[in-house]
C-alpha positions as CSV (number, residue, x, y, z in Angstrom):
1,X,-14.0,1.9,-19.8
2,X,-10.8,0.5,-18.4
3,X,-11.5,-2.0,-15.7
4,X,-8.0,-2.2,-14.3
5,X,-7.8,-2.2,-10.5
6,X,-6.2,1.0,-9.1
7,X,-3.3,0.6,-6.8
8,X,-1.9,3.5,-4.7
9,X,1.7,3.1,-3.7
10,X,2.9,5.2,-0.8
11,X,6.7,5.2,-0.3
12,X,9.2,8.0,0.3
13,X,11.7,6.3,-2.0
14,X,11.4,7.5,-5.6
15,X,13.4,4.5,-6.7
16,X,10.9,2.1,-5.1
17,X,7.9,4.1,-6.5
18,X,9.3,3.9,-10.0
19,X,10.2,0.2,-9.6
20,X,6.8,-0.8,-8.4
21,X,5.0,1.4,-11.0
22,X,7.0,-0.2,-13.8
23,X,6.4,-3.7,-12.5
24,X,2.7,-3.3,-12.2
25,X,1.8,-0.9,-15.0
26,X,0.6,-3.5,-17.5
27,X,-1.8,-5.2,-15.0
28,X,-3.0,-2.4,-12.9
29,X,-3.6,1.4,-12.9
30,X,-0.8,2.6,-10.6
31,X,-0.7,6.0,-8.8
32,X,1.9,7.0,-6.3
33,X,2.5,9.3,-3.3
34,X,5.8,10.1,-1.6
35,X,4.4,10.9,1.8
36,X,1.8,9.4,4.1
37,X,-0.1,12.7,4.1
38,X,-0.1,12.8,0.3
39,X,-1.2,9.2,0.1
40,X,-4.1,9.8,2.5
41,X,-5.3,12.8,0.5
42,X,-5.0,10.9,-2.8
43,X,-6.9,7.9,-1.4
44,X,-9.7,10.2,-0.1
45,X,-10.0,12.2,-3.3
46,X,-9.4,9.6,-6.0
47,X,-9.9,6.3,-4.2
48,X,-8.0,3.1,-4.7
49,X,-8.7,-0.6,-4.8
50,X,-5.5,-1.4,-2.9
51,X,-2.7,0.5,-1.1
52,X,0.9,-0.6,-1.0
53,X,2.4,1.2,2.0
54,X,6.0,1.6,3.2
55,X,6.5,1.5,7.0
56,X,9.5,3.7,7.4
57,X,8.8,7.2,6.1
58,X,9.6,10.7,7.5
59,X,6.6,12.6,8.8
60,X,3.7,10.1,9.0
61,X,5.1,6.6,9.1
62,X,3.2,3.7,7.7
63,X,1.6,2.8,11.0
64,X,0.3,6.3,11.5
65,X,-0.8,6.5,7.8
66,X,-2.8,3.3,8.2
67,X,-4.4,4.5,11.4
68,X,-5.6,7.7,9.7
69,X,-6.8,5.7,6.6
70,X,-8.8,3.5,8.9
71,X,-10.4,6.5,10.6
72,X,-11.9,8.0,7.5
73,X,-15.1,6.8,6.0
74,X,-13.8,7.1,2.4
75,X,-10.7,5.0,3.0
76,X,-11.4,2.7,5.9
77,X,-12.3,-0.3,3.7
78,X,-9.4,0.0,1.3
79,X,-7.1,-3.1,1.6
80,X,-3.5,-2.3,2.6
81,X,-0.3,-4.3,2.1
82,X,2.9,-3.1,3.8
83,X,6.0,-3.4,1.7
84,X,8.9,-2.5,3.9
85,X,12.5,-3.1,4.8
86,X,11.5,-2.9,8.4
87,X,11.7,-6.4,9.9
88,X,11.7,-5.3,13.6
89,X,9.4,-7.6,15.5
90,X,8.0,-4.8,17.7
91,X,7.1,-2.7,14.6
92,X,5.5,-5.7,12.9
93,X,3.4,-6.5,15.9
94,X,2.2,-2.8,16.2
95,X,1.2,-2.8,12.5
96,X,-0.5,-6.2,12.6
97,X,-2.8,-4.9,15.3
98,X,-4.2,-2.6,12.6
99,X,-5.1,-5.7,10.5
100,X,-3.4,-4.9,7.2
101,X,-4.1,-7.5,4.5
102,X,-0.4,-8.3,4.2
103,X,3.2,-7.5,5.3
104,X,5.9,-8.1,2.7
105,X,9.6,-7.5,3.3
106,X,11.8,-5.6,0.7
107,X,13.2,-6.6,-1.6
108,X,9.9,-8.3,-2.5
109,X,9.9,-10.8,-5.3
110,X,7.5,-9.8,-8.1
111,X,5.7,-13.2,-8.0
112,X,5.2,-12.8,-4.3
113,X,3.8,-9.3,-4.7
114,X,1.4,-10.4,-7.5
115,X,0.3,-13.4,-5.4
116,X,-0.5,-11.1,-2.4
117,X,-2.4,-8.6,-4.7
118,X,-4.4,-11.4,-6.4
119,X,-5.3,-12.9,-3.1
120,X,-7.0,-9.6,-2.2
121,X,-8.6,-9.0,-5.6
122,X,-9.6,-12.6,-6.0
123,X,-11.5,-12.3,-2.7
124,X,-13.7,-9.4,-3.9
125,X,-17.2,-9.7,-5.3
């Protein structure tokens, strides 16, 4: 059995989804969703060890997506790291009130991303 951690990336940018998938594919099992709604359904049905979530998306934005994830029994404990180009202080404050495990600004350096991921996975057990 493959014991790679499963990371769900939710982002409306196909370019970002592809870039993150390529970056992480050797270390983790990576699955993607292009909408908040699709990501929520995937997390509920298939589970994830971590969610990387974009803030600015049409339909459900990252904040709304995280609120819904936190409200479902199946997904409320999944760690979430925001990866976003949104550096608006008001938006950041709103999101931090939901206690994500991280908030990284795009473009995120690969070593910073892996550090944030390993901080979460290293704290499990």
